C-alpha positions as CSV (number, residue, x, y, z in Angstrom):
1,M,40.8,-3.1,-13.0
2,P,40.4,-1.0,-10.0
3,L,39.2,2.5,-10.4
4,I,41.6,5.3,-9.5
5,R,40.0,8.2,-7.8
6,K,41.3,11.5,-8.8
7,S,42.4,13.7,-5.9
8,S,39.8,16.2,-4.9
9,T,42.5,18.5,-3.6
10,S,43.5,21.1,-6.2
11,P,47.1,22.2,-6.3
12,L,47.9,25.3,-4.2
13,P,47.7,28.5,-6.2
14,L,51.1,29.9,-7.1
15,L,51.5,33.4,-5.7
16,S,54.5,35.4,-6.7
17,G,55.3,38.6,-5.0
18,K,53.5,41.0,-2.7
19,D,50.9,42.3,-5.2
20,D,49.8,38.8,-6.1
21,V,49.4,37.8,-2.5
22,L,47.5,40.8,-1.4
23,R,45.3,40.8,-4.5
24,A,44.4,37.1,-3.9
25,L,43.7,37.7,-0.3
26,F,40.7,39.9,-1.2
27,E,39.8,39.0,-4.8
28,G,40.7,35.3,-5.2
29,H,38.5,32.3,-4.8
30,A,38.5,30.4,-1.5
31,E,41.6,28.3,-2.2
32,E,43.5,31.4,-3.4
33,R,42.5,33.4,-0.4
34,W,43.6,30.5,1.9
35,A,47.0,30.4,0.2
36,A,47.3,34.2,0.3
37,A,46.4,34.2,4.1
38,R,49.3,31.8,4.7
39,A,51.7,33.8,2.7
40,A,50.7,37.3,3.7
41,G,52.7,37.3,6.9
42,G,55.9,37.3,4.9
43,V,55.2,40.3,2.7
44,A,55.3,44.1,3.4
45,G,51.9,45.3,4.5
46,G,50.8,41.8,5.2
47,V,49.6,42.4,8.8
48,K,47.4,45.3,7.9
49,A,45.9,43.3,5.0
50,L,45.3,40.3,7.1
51,G,43.4,42.4,9.6
52,A,41.3,44.0,6.9
53,A,40.6,40.6,5.4
54,L,39.7,39.1,8.8
55,C,36.8,41.6,9.1
56,L,35.4,40.6,5.7
57,E,36.2,36.9,5.3
58,R,33.2,34.4,5.7
59,D,35.0,31.2,4.7
60,V,35.8,29.3,8.0
61,R,39.0,27.7,6.6
62,V,40.3,31.0,5.2
63,R,39.6,32.8,8.5
64,E,41.5,30.1,10.4
65,A,44.5,30.6,8.0
66,I,44.3,34.4,8.6
67,L,44.3,33.9,12.4
68,T,47.1,31.4,12.2
69,S,49.3,33.8,10.3
70,L,48.6,36.6,12.7
71,T,49.3,34.3,15.7
72,R,52.6,33.2,14.2
73,M,53.7,36.8,14.0
74,A,52.8,37.5,17.6
75,S,53.5,41.2,17.2
76,P,51.6,44.3,18.5
77,D,50.4,44.9,15.0
78,A,49.1,41.3,14.8
79,V,47.3,41.8,18.2
80,E,45.7,45.0,17.0
81,A,44.5,43.2,13.8
82,V,42.7,40.6,15.9
83,L,41.2,42.9,18.7
84,P,38.2,44.2,16.7
85,M,37.0,40.6,16.4
86,M,36.3,40.6,20.2
87,R,33.3,42.8,19.3
88,A,32.0,40.6,16.5
89,E,28.4,39.6,16.5
90,I,29.2,36.0,15.5
91,A,30.2,33.9,18.5
92,A,32.7,31.8,16.5
93,W,34.5,34.9,15.4
94,R,34.9,36.1,19.0
95,T,36.1,32.6,20.0
96,G,38.7,32.6,17.3
97,A,39.9,36.0,18.3
98,I,40.3,34.9,21.9
99,D,42.1,31.7,20.9
100,A,44.5,33.8,18.8
101,L,45.2,36.4,21.5
102,R,45.8,33.7,24.1
103,A,48.3,32.0,21.8
104,M,50.1,35.3,21.3
105,Q,50.5,35.7,25.1
106,Q,53.3,38.2,25.7
107,A,52.3,40.3,22.6
108,A,48.7,40.4,23.9
109,W,49.4,41.0,27.6
110,P,50.0,44.8,27.4
111,Y,46.5,45.2,26.0
112,L,44.8,43.5,28.9
113,P,44.4,46.5,31.3
114,Q,42.5,48.4,28.6
115,L,40.4,45.4,27.6
116,L,39.5,44.7,31.3
117,A,38.4,48.3,31.6
118,D,36.4,48.4,28.3
119,P,32.9,49.9,28.5
120,D,31.5,46.7,26.8
121,A,30.9,44.1,29.4
122,D,31.2,41.3,26.8
123,V,34.7,42.5,26.0
124,R,35.7,42.6,29.7
125,L,34.3,39.0,30.1
126,L,36.3,37.7,27.1
127,A,39.4,39.5,28.3
128,C,39.4,37.4,31.4
129,E,40.3,34.4,29.2
130,I,43.4,36.1,28.0
131,A,44.4,36.8,31.6
132,R,44.4,33.0,32.1
133,T,47.7,32.9,30.2
134,L,49.5,35.3,32.6
135,P,51.7,34.3,35.5
136,G,49.6,33.8,38.6
137,E,50.7,37.0,40.4
138,K,50.0,39.2,37.4
139,A,46.7,37.6,36.6
140,T,45.7,38.0,40.2
141,A,46.5,41.7,40.3
142,L,44.6,42.4,37.1
143,L,41.5,40.3,37.8
144,C,41.3,41.6,41.4
145,G,41.4,45.1,40.1
146,L,38.5,44.2,37.8
147,I,36.2,42.5,40.4
148,E,36.8,45.3,42.9
149,G,34.7,47.7,40.8
150,E,32.8,45.4,38.4
151,S,29.0,45.8,38.3
152,E,28.2,42.8,36.1
153,A,27.9,39.5,37.9
154,N,28.7,37.5,34.8
155,V,32.0,39.4,34.3
156,C,32.9,38.8,37.9
157,A,32.1,35.1,37.5
158,S,34.4,34.9,34.5
159,A,37.3,36.6,36.4
160,I,36.7,34.3,39.4
161,E,36.7,31.2,37.3
162,V,40.2,32.2,36.1
163,L,41.3,33.0,39.6
164,A,40.3,29.6,40.7
165,E,42.9,28.2,38.3
166,V,45.7,30.7,38.5
167,G,44.9,33.0,41.5
168,T,47.2,33.5,44.5
169,A,46.4,34.2,48.1
170,E,46.4,38.0,47.4
171,A,43.0,37.4,45.7
172,L,41.3,36.4,48.9
173,P,40.4,39.9,50.3
174,A,39.0,41.0,46.9
175,L,37.0,37.8,46.7
176,E,35.5,38.5,50.1
177,R,34.6,42.1,49.1
178,C,33.0,40.8,45.9
179,A,30.9,38.3,47.8
180,A,29.7,41.1,50.1
181,R,28.7,43.3,47.1
182,F,26.9,40.5,45.3
183,Q,25.3,39.1,48.4
184,G,22.2,37.1,47.4
185,T,23.6,36.3,43.9
186,R,23.7,32.6,44.5
187,F,25.8,31.4,41.6
188,L,28.4,34.0,42.3
189,E,28.5,33.4,46.0
190,F,29.1,29.7,45.3
191,S,31.8,30.4,42.8
192,I,33.6,32.7,45.2
193,K,33.4,30.2,48.0
194,V,34.8,27.4,45.9
195,T,37.6,29.6,44.5
196,G,38.6,30.8,48.0
197,E,38.8,27.3,49.3
198,R,40.9,26.2,46.3
199,I,43.3,29.1,46.7
200,R,43.6,28.5,50.5
201,S,44.2,24.8,49.8
202,Q,46.9,25.6,47.3
203,T,48.5,28.1,49.6
204,A,48.6,25.6,52.5
205,G,50.2,23.1,50.2
206,L,53.0,25.5,49.4
207,A,53.6,26.4,53.1
């Protein structure tokens, strides 16, 4: 007689009402927190609670559920709940935040100017990835504004990488000025050269 393996997946916790959901989000075991994270977007105060839980949660699966719920909302409050994670010390948390913000697109776009001007170079660098989701003309304007005054070569490199993908011909003068400012920084000079050639090629193809 064959053995029948019992399912290792426990039934989802039954959460009824706002209080149950928010309590489980912070006080439940991992499975309860996961279920609460999925449900919290539909209760009053859920966005604020999800943002607070995101700063505390260590379980990878629960964090993913929190970010998924916030991404589905795609509201200014959801964006503001995710933004603090761009400063997290754990790289995976920063990556998760950027993925969520990129997915929220139009809700995240209004925050880009302040992120690209942030005093923290790491935040400016990460913000370039969000700009990748913008239409080409808007991405070009924002990223050119960044590289015109940026002092960190790595931040410029991140912006130029995005321009290579979505940039328009309006980026060419800014790229040339950036190359002049960072003359002798080989990796950046090479990146600017390749990006300029790519943009010119794309522009010629549209002519």
